[in-house]
C-alpha positions in Angstrom: 43.1 99.5 70.9 45.0 102.6 71.9 47.4 104.4 69.5 50.5 103.1 71.2 49.0 99.6 71.4 48.7 99.6 67.6 52.5 99.6 67.4 52.9 96.6 69.7 54.1 93.2 68.3 53.7 91.0 71.3 53.2 87.4 70.4 54.4 87.8 66.8 57.4 86.3 65.1 59.5 88.4 62.8 62.3 87.4 60.4 65.0 89.8 59.5 67.4 88.9 56.7 70.9 90.4 57.2 69.9 91.2 60.7 73.3 90.8 62.3 74.8 94.2 61.4 74.0 97.8 60.5 70.4 98.7 59.8 69.3 95.1 60.2 70.7 94.8 63.7 68.8 98.0 64.6 65.6 96.5 63.2 66.1 93.4 65.3 66.5 95.5 68.5 63.4 97.5 67.7 61.3 94.5 66.9 62.2 92.8 70.2 61.5 96.0 72.1 58.1 96.1 70.5 57.5 92.6 71.8 58.2 90.3 68.9 60.3 87.2 68.8 62.9 87.6 66.1 64.7 85.2 63.7 67.9 86.5 62.1 68.6 84.9 58.7 72.2 85.6 57.6 75.3 83.9 56.1 77.8 85.0 58.8 77.0 82.8 61.9 79.8 84.4 63.9 78.3 87.8 63.4 74.9 86.5 64.2 76.3 85.0 67.4 77.4 88.5 68.6 73.8 89.7 68.3 72.4 86.7 70.1 74.7 87.3 73.0 73.3 90.7 73.5 69.6 90.2 72.7 66.7 88.4 74.2 64.0 86.6 72.2 66.3 86.3 69.1 67.4 83.2 67.3 69.8 82.8 64.5 69.5 80.8 61.3 72.2 80.3 58.6 71.1 80.8 55.0 72.1 82.5 51.8 69.0 84.4 50.5 70.5 84.2 47.0 70.0 80.4 47.1 66.3 79.3 46.9 67.1 75.9 48.5 68.6 77.7 51.5 65.5 79.9 51.8 63.0 77.1 51.5 65.0 75.2 54.2 65.1 78.1 56.6 61.4 78.8 56.3 60.7 75.2 57.4 63.2 75.5 60.3 61.8 78.8 61.6 58.2 77.6 61.4 59.1 74.4 63.2 61.1 76.1 65.9 59.1 79.3 66.4 55.6 78.3 65.4 55.1 80.5 62.3 56.1 83.8 60.8 54.0 87.0 61.0 56.5 89.5 59.8 59.3 89.4 57.1 61.9 92.1 56.8 63.9 91.8 53.7 67.0 93.7 54.7 70.0 91.8 53.3 71.7 93.8 50.6 75.0 94.7 49.0 76.4 97.5 46.9 79.3 98.0 44.4 80.5 101.6 43.7 81.8 101.7 40.1 81.1 103.5 36.9 78.9 101.5 34.5 81.7 100.8 32.1 83.8 99.4 34.9 81.1 97.1 36.5 82.1 93.5 36.0 79.7 90.7 35.3 80.5 89.3 38.7 79.8 92.7 40.3 76.4 93.0 38.5 75.3 89.6 39.5 76.5 89.9 43.1 74.2 93.0 43.6 71.2 91.8 41.6 71.4 88.3 43.1 71.4 89.6 46.7 69.2 92.7 46.4 66.6 91.5 43.9 66.7 87.7 43.7 67.2 87.4 47.5 64.2 89.6 48.1 62.1 87.6 45.6 63.2 84.3 47.1 62.2 85.3 50.6 58.9 87.0 49.5 57.8 84.0 47.6 58.8 81.4 50.2 57.6 83.2 53.3 54.6 84.6 51.4 53.5 81.1 50.7 53.6 80.3 54.4 51.7 83.5 55.2 49.1 82.8 52.6 48.5 79.4 54.1 48.1 80.8 57.6 45.8 83.6 56.6 48.1 86.7 56.4 51.2 88.5 57.4 53.3 91.6 56.8 56.3 92.0 54.6 58.7 95.0 54.7 61.2 95.3 51.9 64.2 97.6 52.5 64.5 99.7 49.4 66.5 103.0 49.2 66.4 106.5 47.9 68.7 105.0 45.3 65.6 103.5 43.7 64.3 107.0 43.2 67.4 109.1 42.4 70.9 108.6 40.9 73.4 109.0 43.7 76.5 111.2 43.5 79.4 111.6 43.4 79.9 107.8 43.3 78.3 105.8 40.5 76.4 102.6 41.4 74.2 101.5 38.6 73.6 98.0 39.7 72.5 99.1 43.2 70.2 101.8 41.9 68.6 99.4 39.5 68.2 96.8 42.2 66.4 99.1 44.6 64.1 100.4 41.9 63.2 96.8 41.3 62.6 96.2 45.0 60.1 99.2 45.1 58.2 97.9 42.0 58.2 94.3 43.3 56.8 95.6 46.6 53.9 97.3 44.7 53.3 94.2 42.6 53.1 91.8 45.5 50.9 94.3 47.5 48.3 94.4 44.8 48.3 90.6 44.2 48.4 89.5 47.9 46.1 92.0 49.5 43.2 89.5 49.2 45.3 86.9 51.0 45.7 89.2 54.0 49.4 90.0 53.3 50.5 93.6 53.4 53.7 94.5 51.5 55.4 97.8 51.9 58.9 99.2 51.4 61.2 101.4 53.5 63.4 103.7 51.5 66.1 105.2 53.8 68.5 108.0 52.8 72.1 108.2 54.0 72.7 106.2 57.2 76.0 105.7 59.0 76.6 101.9 58.7 79.4 99.6 57.7 78.1 99.8 54.1 77.9 103.6 53.8 81.1 105.6 54.4 79.1 108.8 55.2 82.1 110.4 57.1 84.5 110.4 54.1 85.3 114.0 52.9 84.5 113.3 49.3 81.0 112.3 50.1 80.1 114.9 52.7 79.1 117.7 50.3 76.6 115.5 48.4 75.5 113.1 51.0 75.2 115.5 54.0 75.4 119.2 52.9 72.9 118.7 50.0 70.2 117.4 52.4 67.9 120.0 54.0 68.7 118.5 57.5 72.4 118.6 56.7 73.2 115.4 58.5 73.1 111.6 58.1 70.9 109.3 60.1 71.7 106.5 62.5 70.1 103.1 62.2 68.3 103.6 65.5 66.5 106.6 63.9 65.2 104.5 61.0 64.1 101.5 63.1 60.9 103.0 64.5 59.5 103.4 61.0 60.1 99.7 60.5 57.9 99.1 63.5 55.2 101.3 62.0 55.2 99.3 58.8 55.4 95.9 60.5 52.6 96.6 63.0 48.9 97.3 63.1 49.6 101.0 63.1 49.9 100.8 59.3 46.9 98.4 59.0 45.4 100.3 56.0 48.8 100.7 54.2 50.1 98.4 51.5 52.1 99.0 48.3 53.7 102.1 49.7 57.4 103.2 49.7 58.1 105.1 52.9 60.9 107.5 52.3 63.0 108.6 55.3 65.9 110.7 54.1 66.2 114.0 56.0 64.5 115.7 53.0 67.3 114.6 50.6 64.9 113.8 47.7 62.9 117.0 47.9 65.6 118.8 45.8 
């Protein structure tokens, strides 16, 4: 196998949660370009339809990753329609910007239910399928927020959730390596998406000027690293958190 061939995903089926917008949509594009067939799992079927209209080898499935019944159902649907799952990308996530004393019970559960419980539900359900078929690859989308405390905005629930994702990644990697399942995490820095208002003046000093590269990333710049983690190019890699942040966390 050549170096470039190691990055190929021809004949493989990938699932991307929250794959109908932002970083997830860039992941879907990259996976299809690498040769995979892709299943988008998301709540917003209209938004998913927009992606399906512009992509080949992509199917859409409606599910709420916070609901275990939804996840179990969608695993069965994808396996039945696409023949199995080789790659799981846990991308669905949400964030609440608020000081700790202002975070409501609803806010806390909204973030933790999506970012932690949703990842857990999908890892366990798809992981069972992968274990039964002899292996697979899971990439959990973490964040530099699992490594640092962001500023100037406060977001304790999000930071805690992403730290949990990183540690869950390591825990599953250790346990599932004998099953042929690799589990890694991607920890992006500041990216221009619907969820990150990187262009707002109050954030520029800390989000952009404080980074050695002095700029934010685009989703398309992060997507190739997802292909690395999902493919045989990272065959000897599990339990790692790959940080891509323009050098932000070196300071």
